[in-house]
N, C-alpha and C positions, 0 to 999 in steps of 0.2 A: 504494500500500500504506500510505503514511503517513496519508492521509485515512481509509482504512478502519480502521486501527489506532486513531486518535483517536476515531472514531465508536463502535467496539466498547468501548473503555475507558470511554466516557461512559455506556454503558447496562449494562455487565456485571453490576453488583451487582443492580440492579433487575430485570434480565431473567433472572437465575439461572444465569449461567455465569461461567467464569473464562478470561481471555485470557492466553496465554503466547506470547512471541516466541522462536522457535527457528530459528537459522540463516537468517534472512530470511523464514521462514514464520510464520504465525499459527496457533496451536492454540487452539480453544475447547473447554473441557471442561464438560459439563453433568452435574449430579447427578441431577435428576429431570425427565424420565426420563434415565437414563444415556446418554451419547453423547459423541462427539468429532468436531469438524469440523477439517479442516486446509485452510488457504488458502495457496497457494504461488505466488510469481511465477515465470514462465518468461521471463526477459528476452530471451533469444535469439529466441524465437518471438513476442514481444510478446503474451503471454497471461498470464492468471491462472487457476490450476487450483484447484478447490474439491472436496474430498471431504466429503460431508455426506449424511446420511439414506440411507446405503448406495448412493449414486450419485456419479458424478464429473461435474463441470461444467467446461467449458473456455470461458473468456471471451476474446474477441479484442479488440484495440484498435480502436476506431471513431473515425475522424477526424470523422465527422458528429456524434457525441455528445461527442467529446473525453473519452471514458471507455471502460472495458472493458465489453463487452456480450456477453450470452449469445445466440448466434446463433439458437437454436431458439425463444426467446420474445421476444427483443429487450430483455430486462431489463438495465439498467445494474447495475454492481457493488453499490452500496449497497442499492438496493431488493431485489435478489436475495438478498443475505445476510440482510437483515431478514426477508424472507419465509421463508427456510430456518430461521432462529432461531425465528420464530413457529410454524412447523410442528413444530419439535422440542419447544418448551416449552408451546405452547398459549396463550402470552401474546403479545399484539400488540406487535411491536417495529418501530420506525421508526428507521432510521439516517440521520443528517444529517452 
């Protein structure tokens, strides 16, 4: 979550959203078009949950990737969040 937080803060102004940390979760608020993403750790299940674009995503820890990965697409955390932000804003966002 720390790596994701740093990556989001690095691009928030240019990408058109605001990051807020709330109780261990990250909330991304978009003005145009309006929207909110919530990214929450679930430590007991070794998962990260993302609510974005009217969909819920559950990423599981992968030893092979040493990262959290979305099982349905195989996307690691940062590329997935970058893609979701791009879909929300229409501006290409790459998180590093």
